[in-house]
C-alpha positions in Angstrom: -43.7 32.6 -4.1 -42.1 29.7 -2.4 -38.8 28.8 -3.7 -37.8 25.2 -2.7 -34.0 24.3 -2.2 -34.7 21.6 -4.6 -37.6 19.9 -6.6 -36.9 16.4 -7.8 -40.5 16.3 -9.7 -39.1 19.2 -11.9 -35.5 17.7 -12.3 -37.2 14.4 -13.3 -40.1 15.8 -15.5 -38.1 15.9 -18.7 -37.1 12.4 -18.3 -40.6 10.8 -17.7 -40.9 9.2 -21.1 -37.4 7.9 -21.1 -37.7 6.5 -17.4 -40.7 4.6 -18.4 -39.1 3.1 -21.5 -36.3 2.2 -19.3 -38.5 0.3 -16.9 -40.2 -1.5 -19.5 -37.0 -2.6 -21.1 -35.8 -4.1 -17.9 -39.0 -5.5 -17.0 -39.1 -7.3 -20.2 -35.9 -9.1 -19.7 -36.4 -10.2 -16.2 -32.9 -9.7 -15.0 -32.5 -7.2 -12.1 -28.8 -7.4 -10.9 -25.6 -7.1 -12.8 -27.2 -7.5 -16.2 -27.2 -5.7 -19.6 -27.9 -2.3 -18.2 -25.4 -2.2 -15.5 -22.6 -3.3 -18.1 -24.0 -0.7 -20.5 -24.0 2.1 -17.9 -20.6 1.1 -16.7 -19.3 1.5 -20.3 -21.0 4.7 -21.1 -20.2 6.6 -17.7 -16.6 5.4 -18.2 -16.5 7.0 -21.6 -18.1 10.2 -20.2 -15.5 10.5 -17.4 -12.6 9.6 -19.6 -11.8 6.6 -17.4 -10.9 3.2 -18.5 -13.1 1.4 -16.2 -16.4 2.0 -14.3 -17.8 -0.4 -11.7 -21.3 0.0 -10.5 -22.0 -0.3 -6.5 -25.0 0.1 -4.3 -24.2 3.6 -3.2 -21.7 6.3 -2.7 -20.8 5.2 1.0 -19.9 1.7 -0.2 -17.9 3.3 -3.1 -15.6 5.0 -0.7 -15.1 1.9 1.5 -14.5 -0.5 -1.5 -12.2 2.0 -3.0 -9.9 2.4 0.0 -9.8 -1.7 0.3 -9.0 -1.8 -3.4 -6.3 0.7 -2.9 -4.7 -1.4 -0.2 -5.5 0.5 2.8 -5.6 -1.7 5.8 -6.3 -1.4 9.7 -3.7 1.1 11.2 -3.0 2.9 8.1 -3.3 6.8 7.9 -5.6 8.3 5.2 -6.0 12.1 4.7 -9.0 13.7 4.1 -11.0 16.9 4.8 -13.3 17.4 7.9 -16.2 19.6 6.1 -17.8 16.9 4.0 -20.4 15.3 6.3 -18.2 12.4 7.6 -18.7 10.1 4.4 -15.0 9.6 4.1 -14.3 9.5 7.6 -16.8 6.6 8.2 -15.3 4.6 5.4 -12.0 5.0 6.6 -12.9 4.1 10.2 -14.9 1.1 8.9 -11.6 -0.5 7.6 -9.9 0.4 10.9 -7.7 3.1 9.3 -6.9 6.5 10.8 -8.2 9.6 9.3 -5.8 12.4 9.1 -7.5 15.6 8.5 -6.4 18.4 6.3 -7.6 22.2 6.3 -9.3 23.6 3.2 -8.8 26.7 1.3 -10.8 29.6 2.3 -11.9 30.6 -1.0 -13.1 27.1 -2.5 -13.6 25.1 0.7 -11.8 22.3 -0.9 -8.6 20.6 0.3 -5.7 23.0 0.7 -2.5 21.6 -1.0 -0.4 23.8 1.5 -2.1 22.1 4.5 -1.6 18.8 3.0 2.0 19.8 2.3 2.5 20.6 6.0 1.8 16.9 6.9 4.7 15.7 4.7 6.6 14.1 7.8 3.5 11.7 8.0 3.4 8.5 6.1 0.0 8.3 4.3 -1.3 5.3 2.7 -3.9 7.1 0.7 -5.6 10.8 0.0 -9.4 11.0 -0.2 -9.9 14.6 -1.9 -13.7 15.9 -2.0 -14.7 17.8 -4.9 -17.0 19.6 -2.6 -20.3 21.3 -3.8 -19.6 20.4 -7.4 -16.1 22.3 -7.6 -12.9 20.3 -8.4 -10.1 20.6 -5.8 -6.8 21.8 -6.7 -6.3 18.2 -8.0 -3.2 18.7 -9.9 -1.3 19.9 -6.8 -2.6 17.2 -4.6 -2.1 14.7 -7.1 1.6 15.5 -7.3 1.9 15.3 -3.6 0.3 11.7 -3.6 2.7 10.6 -6.1 5.8 12.0 -4.1 4.4 10.2 -1.1 3.6 6.9 -3.0 0.0 7.4 -1.6 -3.1 6.3 -3.4 -5.4 9.2 -4.6 -9.0 8.6 -4.3 -11.3 11.3 -5.8 -14.5 11.8 -4.0 -16.8 12.8 -6.7 -20.4 12.5 -5.1 -21.2 16.1 -6.0 -19.1 16.7 -9.1 -20.4 14.5 -11.9 -19.0 16.3 -15.1 -16.8 18.7 -13.6 -13.9 19.2 -15.9 -10.4 20.9 -16.0 -8.1 21.4 -18.9 -10.1 18.3 -20.7 -10.1 15.9 -17.8 -13.2 15.3 -16.0 -13.9 14.5 -12.5 -13.0 10.7 -12.0 -10.1 10.5 -14.0 -7.4 12.2 -11.9 -6.7 9.6 -9.5 -6.0 6.1 -8.5 -9.9 5.5 -8.3 -12.7 7.9 -7.9 -16.1 7.2 -6.2 -19.5 8.6 -7.2 -23.0 8.6 -5.7 -26.2 8.6 -7.5 -28.2 9.6 -4.6 -31.6 11.2 -6.1 -30.3 14.5 -5.4 -27.1 14.5 -7.2 -26.4 16.1 -10.3 -26.7 12.6 -11.9 -29.3 11.0 -9.6 -31.0 7.7 -9.9 -34.4 7.1 -8.7 -33.2 5.2 -5.4 -29.6 4.7 -4.5 -26.6 3.8 -6.5 -22.8 4.3 -6.7 -19.8 3.8 -8.9 -15.9 3.8 -8.9 -13.9 4.6 -11.9 -10.3 3.9 -12.4 -7.7 3.8 -15.1 -6.0 0.6 -13.6 -7.3 -2.7 -14.6 -5.9 -4.5 -11.7 -7.7 -2.1 -9.4 -10.9 -2.4 -11.3 -10.6 -6.3 -10.8 -10.2 -5.8 -7.1 -13.1 -3.5 -6.9 -15.4 -6.0 -8.9 -14.4 -8.9 -6.5 -15.0 -6.5 -3.4 -18.5 -5.5 -4.4 -19.5 -9.2 -4.6 -18.5 -11.0 -1.5 -14.9 -11.0 -2.5 -15.6 -13.6 -5.4 -13.0 -14.3 -7.9 -15.3 -17.0 -9.4 -18.9 -17.8 -8.5 -18.8 -19.1 -4.5 -15.0 -18.8 -4.4 -14.0 -16.2 -2.1 -10.4 -15.2 -2.8 -10.4 -11.5 -1.5 -10.9 -10.4 2.0 -13.2 -7.5 2.7 -15.9 -8.2 0.1 -19.4 -7.3 0.5 -22.8 -7.4 -1.4 -23.0 -4.0 -2.9 -24.4 -4.1 -6.4 -26.0 -1.4 -8.6 -29.3 -2.9 -9.5 -30.4 -3.2 -13.4 -33.4 -0.4 -13.0 -31.3 2.3 -11.4 -28.7 1.6 -14.2 -31.4 2.1 -16.7 -32.6 5.4 -15.3 -29.1 6.6 -15.0 -28.6 5.7 -18.8 -31.7 7.7 -19.5 -30.4 10.9 -17.8 -26.6 10.8 -18.6 -27.1 12.4 -22.2 -28.6 15.5 -20.4 -26.1 16.0 -17.6 -24.1 18.4 -19.3 -27.1 20.7 -20.0 -28.3 20.3 -16.7 -24.9 21.4 -15.2 -24.9 24.5 -17.3 -28.3 25.7 -16.1 -26.8 24.9 -12.5 -23.8 27.1 -13.2 -26.2 30.0 -14.5 -28.0 30.0 -11.3 -24.8 29.9 -9.1 -23.3 32.7 -11.3 -26.2 34.9 -10.9 -26.0 34.7 -7.3 -22.4 35.6 -7.4 -23.1 38.5 -9.6 -26.2 39.9 -8.0 -26.1 39.2 -4.3 -24.2 42.4 -2.9 -25.2 42.0 0.8 -22.1 43.0 2.9 -22.9 40.0 5.4 -23.2 37.4 2.7 -20.1 36.1 1.0 -20.8 33.8 -2.2 -18.2 31.3 -3.3 -16.3 32.1 -6.6 -18.3 32.0 -10.0 -18.7 28.7 -11.4 -16.4 27.7 -14.6 -16.2 24.3 -16.2 -14.6 22.7 -13.2 -17.8 23.6 -11.0 -20.9 21.8 -11.9 -22.8 23.7 -9.0 -24.2 20.7 -7.1 -25.0 23.2 -4.2 -25.2 27.1 -4.2 -23.2 27.8 -1.1 -22.9 31.3 0.5 -21.2 32.1 3.6 -22.7 34.4 6.5 -21.4 35.2 9.8 -24.9 35.2 11.5 -26.2 32.2 9.3 -29.4 31.4 11.5 -30.7 34.8 11.3 -30.2 34.8 7.6 -32.1 31.5 7.3 -34.9 32.9 9.3 -35.0 35.8 7.3 -35.0 33.9 4.0 -37.9 31.4 5.4 -39.7 34.5 6.0 -39.5 35.3 2.5 -40.5 32.0 1.0 -37.0 31.0 0.4 -35.8 27.4 1.3 -32.1 26.8 2.8 -30.2 24.1 4.3 -26.5 23.8 5.8 -23.9 21.5 4.0 -22.3 20.8 6.4 -22.8 22.2 10.2 -20.4 19.9 12.1 -16.8 19.2 11.1 -16.0 15.5 11.3 -13.3 16.0 14.0 -16.1 17.6 16.1 -18.5 15.0 16.0 -19.5 12.9 19.0 -17.8 9.7 17.9 -14.6 11.5 17.3 -14.6 12.8 20.9 -11.0 13.4 21.9 -9.8 14.7 18.8 -7.1 17.3 19.2 -7.3 18.6 15.7 -7.4 22.2 14.9 -8.5 23.3 11.6 -9.4 26.9 11.7 -10.7 27.5 8.4 -12.7 24.3 8.3 -14.3 25.3 11.8 -15.3 28.8 10.7 -16.8 27.9 7.3 -19.0 25.2 9.0 -20.2 28.0 11.2 -21.1 30.0 8.1 -22.0 27.9 5.0 -25.7 28.3 3.9 -26.9 26.5 0.8 -29.6 28.5 -1.4 -32.0 27.0 -3.9 -30.3 25.5 -7.1 -31.8 23.0 -9.5 -32.5 22.3 -13.2 -35.9 23.5 -13.8 -35.6 26.5 -11.3 -36.8 29.5 -12.8 -35.5 32.8 -13.6 -38.4 34.4 -11.3 -37.4 32.0 -8.4 -33.7 32.9 -8.7 -34.7 36.7 -8.4 -36.7 36.2 -5.4 -33.6 34.4 -3.8 -31.4 37.2 -4.7 -33.8 40.0 -3.5 -34.5 38.3 -0.3 -30.6 38.1 0.5 -30.0 41.6 -0.3 -33.1 42.7 1.8 -31.5 41.1 4.8 -31.1 43.4 7.9 -28.9 42.0 10.6 
């Protein structure tokens, strides 16, 4: 049996009829950008997240940059973030001309460590970007308290955490703003690219709407600097509306797979992350192994696909040459993390093959 890391055909198959209806609905209207479907999705996704406002944009990377600008981040400002999440926040921070300040991660969850953030209290920060990595909410309560004390904007990077919830509050409703990606592999994925920003601040929402469309305050009237062309299109909004009602059920299936790995992988050289509660929507099923490449080769020989999310910490990327940051937990994790197959539609038999292959590994 060959077990794929992800199979979007199976993920999308239950929605095929709804996708066709969505396409026909949009096609019959003849409106393709910032129309009824986008407005309806923005309202529905805001309600789902428990946020006052949602603004659709072209992709998750644009969402991060626009959120930073809407929060008032300017060239020369410092923005705290983690270095184990594939450079997305770093690139957005640098695009503005601000400076990323890296915070080490918690060894158990691999999300931002509040203690490491607290160690930076002597630095003035304009914003904090907290990534809910692999679908798991960071220690958002502690980080939010730190942001309030500093007077820093708190931006949640929810690209992998659609639907994660803690004490009744979902990802996207904790911070000043929150950013989402709807790339096809995400828990709530489109059939192309897309993104969104949520916020409870009406003034911030107005700034985001202006920034996503050239900085317009009125048509052809550019009142806000830093604007761009970044709009969620009607078709992707319609497809996302078709998938949203099933998101919680699909997240539950992802949790079952991750929890099965946590319970049944007993190899001493493989360390699963903690089991998934409602604050983890199991976007990725990540384990850690000190001899990762040998494990990958073993899994491949047994028909099990895998990937690494993510192998190079931001401060060790070539464009960051000269960085003196030392993040011991981040650096060790980037050498060890390995993603196992996990997606809605994955069968129990496939999960059993993954578990058996892991337990049969001989280093």
